[in-house]
N, C-alpha and C positions, 0 to 999 in steps of 0.2 A: 598664351602660356607656352613657354619654351620647354624643351625636354628636360633641362636641368631643374627648372622650377617644379615640374611634375615629379621628378625623382626625389627632390627634397621633401615635398609634401608626402609622398608615398612612404619615405623612411620615417618621417615624423609620426605618421598614422600607425605604421607597424610598431614603432617603439611604444606608443601609447596603448595599443592593443595588447601587447605582451605584458606591459606593466599592470593593466587593469583587468586582464582576464584571469579567471580562476580555472585551472585545469584540474579536473577530477577524473580519475580512472576507475572510480567505483561505479558499480551498476546498482540500480534500484533492487533491493532484496527485501522480501518480507520475512518477518521472524517465523520460526517454526510454530506450527499449530500446537496449542496446549489443550488437550482434550481430557476430560475426566468423565467416567461413567459412574452413575449411581442408580442401581436398579435398571429400569427401562428408560432412563433419561441420560442425555448426553449434554455435558457442559463444555462450552468453548470458553476457557478461562481467560484468554487474552483477546476477547472480542473487542473491547474498547480500544485496545492498542491498534488493532487492525483498522478500525474506523478512523482513528486519528492519522495513521500512516497513509491510508488511502484517501484521506480528506473527504469522507462521506458521512452523512448524517447517520448516527447509529440506528435510528428507527428504520431508515430506508434500507440499510445494509441487512438488518434483521429480517425485514420483509422479503428482501431478495432471497436470502438463504432459506427462509421458511417456505417460500414458493418453489424454490428449486428442489428442496427435499420433500415437499408435499406433506409437511408435518407442522403441527402447531409449535410455536416458539415464543419465548418471552425473555426479556432482559432481566437479569438478576444481578444488580450491582454492576461490576465491571465485566461480568461474563454474560453469556447467553445460554439459555436452556432449551434443548430440543427434545421432543418426545421420541423415544426409540433410540436404539444404539446406532451410532454413526461412526464410521472409520475416519481416522484423522486424514487419510488420503482424500476422502470426499471433500473435506473442508479445503484442503490444499488445492485441489482441482478447481473448485469454484472461486477461490479468492485470488488465483493468479491471473 
């Protein structure tokens, strides 16, 4: 292979790469935590959204959060309910 053949192939590959590549300047960002308190219970209202974005089984994510907080938790529809009052920053810290 001569140098000119190599350069032709290289230019063809570069042209195809530029045409086929999708350049994104966005960074993976999680939505803000949506927490609601009801008595001594904390509801993470966008729990299902987090499990979809993180591509995790909701049951496993709930188990992880429950063990990290050391409190019982259960799934209620699209949200998750935790016993005790939790600060939204606690959820943000664990989900990042």
